[in-house]
C-alpha positions in Angstrom: -98.7 8.5 60.5 -97.3 11.0 63.2 -97.5 14.6 62.8 -96.8 17.7 64.9 -97.0 21.1 64.2 -94.0 23.1 63.5 -92.6 25.5 66.4 -93.0 29.0 65.1 -89.2 30.1 65.3 -88.5 26.6 62.8 -91.3 28.0 60.5 -89.4 31.7 60.3 -86.3 29.5 59.1 -88.2 27.5 56.7 -89.6 30.3 54.8 -86.4 32.0 55.0 -85.4 30.1 52.0 -84.6 31.9 48.8 -82.5 30.4 46.0 -79.7 33.3 46.5 -79.9 32.3 50.3 -80.4 28.9 51.0 -81.3 28.0 55.0 -79.1 25.0 55.2 -76.6 24.1 57.6 -73.6 22.7 55.5 -70.7 20.5 57.0 -67.7 18.9 55.4 -65.4 16.4 57.3 -62.6 14.9 55.6 -60.6 11.5 56.6 -57.1 10.3 55.6 -58.1 7.0 54.5 -61.3 5.3 53.0 -64.3 4.9 55.2 -66.2 1.4 55.2 -69.4 3.1 53.3 -71.8 -0.1 54.7 -71.0 0.7 58.1 -71.1 4.4 57.6 -74.7 4.0 56.1 -75.5 1.7 59.4 -73.9 4.7 61.4 -76.3 7.2 59.7 -79.6 4.8 60.1 -79.0 4.1 63.8 -78.0 7.2 65.1 -79.2 10.0 63.1 -82.5 8.5 61.1 -83.7 6.2 64.2 -82.9 8.5 66.9 -84.2 12.0 65.5 -87.6 11.8 64.0 -87.2 15.0 62.1 -84.6 12.9 59.5 -87.5 10.8 58.4 -90.1 13.3 58.2 -91.5 15.7 55.3 -92.7 19.2 55.8 -96.4 19.6 55.0 -97.1 23.4 54.5 -101.2 24.3 55.8 -103.9 25.2 52.7 -104.2 28.6 51.9 -100.8 29.2 53.6 -102.4 29.9 56.8 -101.3 28.5 59.9 -98.0 26.7 60.7 -96.4 23.8 58.7 -96.5 20.3 60.0 -94.1 17.7 60.2 -95.3 14.3 59.2 -93.8 10.8 58.6 -92.6 10.3 55.2 -94.4 7.4 53.9 -92.3 7.1 51.2 -89.0 7.3 53.5 -85.9 5.6 51.9 -82.3 6.4 53.5 -80.5 5.7 50.2 -82.2 8.8 48.7 -80.6 11.0 51.3 -77.1 9.2 50.6 -75.2 10.1 47.6 -71.3 8.4 46.9 -69.8 10.8 44.4 -66.3 11.3 43.4 -63.7 14.2 43.5 -62.7 15.4 40.2 -59.0 15.5 39.6 -56.7 16.3 41.1 -58.3 15.4 44.4 -56.9 18.2 46.2 -58.4 20.5 48.8 -59.2 23.3 46.0 -61.1 20.7 44.1 -63.1 19.7 47.2 -63.5 23.5 47.7 -64.9 23.9 44.6 -67.3 20.8 44.5 -68.5 21.8 48.1 -69.3 25.4 46.5 -71.6 23.5 44.1 -73.4 21.4 46.5 -74.2 23.7 48.9 -75.6 26.0 45.9 -78.2 23.4 45.3 -81.9 23.5 47.1 -82.6 20.4 49.1 -85.8 18.6 47.9 -88.9 19.7 49.8 -90.8 16.5 48.8 -88.8 14.4 51.2 -87.1 15.1 54.5 -84.8 18.2 54.3 -81.3 16.4 54.7 -78.7 14.8 52.6 -75.0 13.4 52.8 -72.6 13.2 50.2 -69.5 10.6 50.8 -66.8 11.9 48.4 -64.0 9.5 47.1 -60.7 10.6 45.7 -60.2 13.2 48.2 -56.3 12.4 48.1 -55.8 9.1 49.8 -59.0 9.3 52.0 -62.9 10.8 51.4 -64.9 13.4 52.6 -68.2 14.0 53.8 -70.7 16.7 53.2 -73.6 17.1 55.4 -76.5 19.1 54.5 -79.4 19.8 57.1 -81.8 22.1 56.9 -82.0 25.0 59.6 -85.9 24.2 60.2 -84.5 21.0 61.7 -82.4 22.6 64.4 -79.7 25.4 64.9 -76.3 25.4 64.1 -75.1 23.9 67.5 -77.6 21.5 67.9 -76.8 19.9 64.7 -73.0 20.1 65.2 -73.8 17.9 68.2 -75.9 15.7 66.2 -73.2 15.2 63.7 -70.7 14.2 66.3 -73.2 12.0 68.0 -72.4 9.9 64.8 -68.8 9.4 65.9 -66.9 7.4 68.3 -63.8 8.2 71.0 -62.4 4.9 69.7 -62.2 3.2 66.1 -63.6 -0.1 67.1 -66.3 1.5 69.6 -70.3 1.4 68.5 -70.3 -1.6 66.2 -73.7 -2.9 65.8 -74.1 -6.9 65.7 -76.2 -8.3 63.0 -78.5 -8.9 65.9 -78.4 -5.4 67.0 -79.5 -4.2 63.8 -82.6 -6.5 63.5 -83.8 -5.0 66.9 -83.1 -1.4 65.7 -85.3 -2.4 62.3 -88.2 -3.5 64.6 -88.5 -0.3 66.5 -88.1 3.3 65.7 -86.5 4.4 68.8 -83.5 6.7 70.2 -80.3 5.4 70.4 -80.1 5.8 74.2 -76.5 4.4 74.8 -73.6 7.0 75.9 -72.1 8.2 73.4 -68.4 9.6 73.9 -68.2 11.9 71.4 -71.2 13.8 72.4 -69.7 14.5 76.0 -66.6 15.8 74.0 -68.8 18.5 72.3 -70.0 19.5 75.8 -66.8 19.6 77.4 -65.4 21.7 74.5 -68.1 24.0 75.0 -66.6 25.2 78.4 -63.1 25.7 76.6 -61.7 29.2 77.6 -63.0 31.6 75.2 -65.6 29.4 73.2 -68.1 29.9 75.9 -69.0 33.8 74.9 -70.8 32.8 71.7 -71.6 29.1 72.2 -72.7 28.5 76.0 -75.9 30.2 77.8 -76.0 31.9 80.9 -78.6 29.7 82.4 -82.2 29.2 81.3 -83.8 31.1 78.8 -86.1 32.7 81.3 -83.1 34.3 83.2 -81.6 35.7 79.9 -84.6 37.9 79.7 -85.7 38.5 82.9 -84.9 42.6 83.2 -87.6 44.5 81.4 -85.6 47.7 81.1 -82.6 45.4 79.7 -84.9 43.9 77.5 -86.2 47.1 76.1 -82.8 48.3 75.3 -81.5 45.0 73.7 -84.8 45.0 71.6 -84.2 48.7 70.6 -80.8 47.9 69.5 -82.2 44.9 67.1 -84.9 46.7 65.9 -83.5 50.4 65.7 -79.8 50.0 64.4 -78.8 51.4 61.2 -78.5 49.7 58.0 -74.8 48.4 57.5 -72.4 50.6 55.6 -72.1 49.6 51.9 -68.6 48.0 50.9 -67.7 45.3 48.3 -68.7 42.7 51.0 -72.5 43.7 50.0 -74.3 43.6 47.0 -77.0 41.7 44.8 -76.8 38.2 45.5 -76.3 35.1 43.1 -77.2 31.8 43.0 -73.7 30.1 43.1 -71.6 30.0 46.3 -67.7 29.7 46.8 -65.9 28.2 49.9 -62.5 28.3 51.4 -61.2 26.9 54.4 -57.5 27.4 56.4 -55.6 24.4 57.4 -55.9 23.7 61.3 -54.1 26.1 63.3 -52.6 24.6 66.2 -55.1 25.9 69.2 -52.3 26.4 71.7 -50.6 28.8 69.8 -54.1 31.0 69.5 -54.0 30.4 73.4 -50.7 31.9 73.9 -51.6 34.8 72.2 -54.4 35.5 74.3 -52.6 34.8 77.6 -49.9 37.4 76.7 -52.0 39.9 75.8 -55.0 39.4 78.4 -57.3 38.4 76.1 -59.4 35.2 75.6 -59.3 32.8 72.3 -62.4 34.1 71.2 -60.7 37.5 71.1 -57.9 36.8 69.3 -59.9 34.9 66.6 -62.2 37.4 66.0 -59.6 40.2 66.0 -57.8 38.0 63.0 -61.2 37.9 61.1 -61.5 41.5 61.5 -57.9 42.0 60.5 -58.6 40.1 57.8 -61.7 41.6 56.5 -59.8 45.0 56.7 -57.2 43.6 54.4 -59.8 42.7 52.1 -61.4 45.6 51.7 -58.1 48.1 51.8 -57.0 46.0 49.0 -60.4 47.0 46.8 -60.3 50.6 48.0 -63.5 49.9 50.1 -62.4 50.5 53.9 -65.3 51.5 56.2 -65.1 51.9 60.1 -67.0 49.3 61.3 -68.9 46.1 59.7 -71.9 44.6 61.5 -71.6 40.7 62.2 -74.7 38.9 63.0 -73.5 36.4 65.9 -75.6 33.2 66.6 -76.1 32.9 70.5 -76.9 29.3 71.9 -79.7 29.5 74.5 -80.0 25.6 75.1 -78.1 24.4 78.0 -75.1 22.2 76.3 -74.8 19.7 79.6 -78.8 18.3 78.7 -79.1 15.6 76.0 -80.6 16.8 72.8 -84.5 16.7 72.6 -85.5 14.1 69.8 -87.6 17.0 68.3 -84.6 19.1 68.0 -85.8 22.4 67.1 -83.9 26.1 67.1 -83.1 27.3 70.3 -80.9 30.2 69.9 -81.1 33.9 69.4 -78.9 36.5 67.5 -76.6 39.2 68.7 -75.0 42.1 66.6 -71.1 42.1 67.1 -69.4 45.9 65.3 -66.0 44.6 63.8 -63.8 47.8 64.2 -61.8 47.6 61.0 -61.3 50.9 60.7 -59.1 50.9 63.6 -55.5 50.7 62.3 -53.0 49.3 65.1 -53.3 45.5 65.7 -53.5 46.1 69.3 -56.0 48.2 69.6 -58.2 46.4 67.4 -57.6 43.5 69.7 -58.4 45.5 72.7 -61.5 47.1 71.3 -62.4 43.5 70.4 -62.0 42.4 73.8 -64.1 45.2 75.2 -66.9 44.6 72.9 -67.1 40.8 73.4 -67.0 41.3 77.0 -70.3 43.5 76.8 -72.1 41.0 74.9 -71.4 38.1 77.4 -74.3 38.9 79.7 -76.7 40.9 77.2 -80.4 39.5 77.0 -80.2 40.5 73.2 -80.0 36.9 72.1 -83.2 35.7 74.2 -84.9 38.6 72.7 -84.2 37.9 69.1 -85.3 34.5 69.8 -88.6 35.6 70.5 -88.5 37.9 67.6 -87.9 34.8 65.3 -91.0 33.2 66.8 -93.1 35.7 66.0 -91.8 36.3 62.7 -92.6 32.4 61.8 -96.1 33.6 62.5 -96.4 36.4 59.9 -97.8 35.8 56.4 -94.7 35.0 53.9 -94.8 38.5 52.6 -94.5 40.0 55.7 -91.9 38.1 57.1 -89.6 38.7 53.8 -90.1 41.9 54.7 -88.8 41.4 58.3 -85.7 39.3 57.0 -84.7 41.9 54.7 -84.6 44.7 57.5 -82.6 42.5 59.7 -80.5 41.6 56.9 -79.8 45.2 55.8 -78.2 46.1 59.2 -75.3 43.1 58.8 -72.4 42.5 56.5 -71.9 38.6 57.6 -72.6 36.0 60.1 -69.8 35.0 62.2 -70.3 31.8 63.9 -67.7 30.0 66.6 -68.7 26.3 67.3 -66.8 24.1 69.6 -66.2 20.6 68.5 -64.6 17.7 70.0 -60.9 18.4 71.8 -59.6 14.6 71.3 -59.8 12.8 67.7 -63.1 11.3 67.0 -63.9 8.1 64.5 -66.8 8.4 62.2 -67.5 4.4 61.3 -64.1 3.5 62.8 -62.5 5.9 60.4 -60.6 8.9 62.0 -61.7 12.5 61.4 -59.0 14.7 60.1 -60.8 17.9 60.0 -63.9 19.5 60.2 -65.9 22.9 59.0 -69.4 23.9 59.5 -71.4 26.9 57.9 -74.8 28.2 59.0 -76.6 29.7 56.4 -77.2 33.6 56.4 -80.4 35.5 55.5 -81.9 38.2 53.2 -79.3 40.4 51.4 -76.3 38.9 53.4 -73.7 37.3 51.1 -71.0 36.3 54.0 -70.4 33.7 56.4 -67.4 32.9 58.5 -67.3 30.1 60.6 -64.5 29.2 63.4 -64.2 25.5 64.3 -62.2 23.7 66.8 -61.4 20.2 66.9 -58.8 18.0 68.3 -56.6 20.9 69.7 -56.7 22.8 66.2 -58.9 25.6 64.8 -60.2 25.9 61.1 -61.7 29.4 59.6 -64.1 28.5 57.1 -65.3 31.3 54.3 -68.6 30.6 52.5 -69.6 33.7 50.3 -71.5 34.7 47.1 -69.4 33.9 44.2 -70.7 37.3 42.6 -69.7 39.4 45.7 -66.5 37.7 46.6 -65.4 35.7 44.0 -62.0 34.9 46.0 -62.4 33.7 49.2 -59.3 32.6 49.5 -57.9 36.1 49.9 -59.5 36.2 53.2 -58.1 33.0 54.4 -54.8 34.1 53.3 -55.1 37.2 55.1 -56.5 35.7 58.1 -53.6 33.2 58.9 -51.1 36.5 58.0 -52.9 38.2 60.7 -52.7 35.3 63.2 -48.8 35.1 62.8 -48.6 39.3 63.1 -50.5 38.7 66.6 -48.5 35.9 67.3 -45.5 38.8 67.1 -47.7 41.2 69.0 -47.6 38.3 72.0 -44.3 37.7 72.2 -43.7 41.6 72.7 -46.4 41.9 75.3 -44.3 38.7 77.1 -40.8 40.5 76.9 -42.6 44.0 78.2 -43.9 42.1 81.0 -40.6 40.1 81.8 -38.9 43.6 81.8 -41.5 45.1 83.8 -41.3 42.3 86.4 -37.5 42.7 86.7 -37.4 46.1 87.5 
């Protein structure tokens, strides 16, 4: 039986699990037509379970609670225990799917088996939906996004296994090494203008944390930052979660705003999130000057294949969202300035080192450290790039995608931005007791983008007038 000691950073995420804040990366894919279930099962078996050992291994904690957990092959592994086929309640619309997803992501994973589950959901309009749940101890969110899309193909008839192929695969548990076009698309999308700030490292980890003075400043920022301002977005967490997401927003429209205002796609999207949160706070008489977001910062080169053992290789940076700034152009310009300041910061690499040290501490101490970091933020904000072109899962075209990484400690709000097939989707995951109406933030975000489009048009007109004179 294969056994391997867990990396300290992975152990940290394993032990952060709480009933009120599960450390699970959740992803929703939806399709406009039904999917071949048996073909989908084979895709999961070949490209997930057989390629990456973690999806057929369980976690064994050390006796007495001292030392690191161990990954070991699950002697009772059964793929069908991880694949669930369910029906969406009537009326089968997006609101019904969001309600079901909220219920699913509130449910802990079974620690007696490998820490992942997939749900195939019938009855979503004329199509289906697919919910993937993978524990953060397996890998970070960007790595798991790549894992998810390496199960897809660029063409509907690509990657179909013959019966002989399946028989050979059953006789060996080896990685599937054939090129996967979808994986290449993910890497290419990461270089897209604007997204590289939060999704692409400068180079190797050592280069990110190579200056002692800069490292010391980054460490001080992480450890000595003041506690977050209290607002209606913070409070006592419960178990129940609620989710909401936008329809796909054309990426070209967002890009046009950035070009007209001299900012990036990422700046525009984060500014729209900031405006939406500002509106939510104002409507509830809870406006503060700033909100601190905890932003995952990838430290894994995206042009290299994922290791079979996966794992977490990312840090965290703090991003102050200036919700107190009144003018939309001033908010956008300030976001642009702040985003530029974190591009070459060693803060992400330093945070990765801190996570590794946290994983070595006893659970009681780890809980206090996690609570300390969580007290400094209101939300987790992610921006993950997906394929630029449409992809197919088991021969069925993926119509849309939205993932969420978990928060930690007392953070009850997760905001996810995901780009796919020329469109951007914003998703909100929130503690139902703190934010019972996440759709209000979605609506405010869409209004903010529409207002910024007008701002972009005015900027272009002024530029044309200036050029004419």
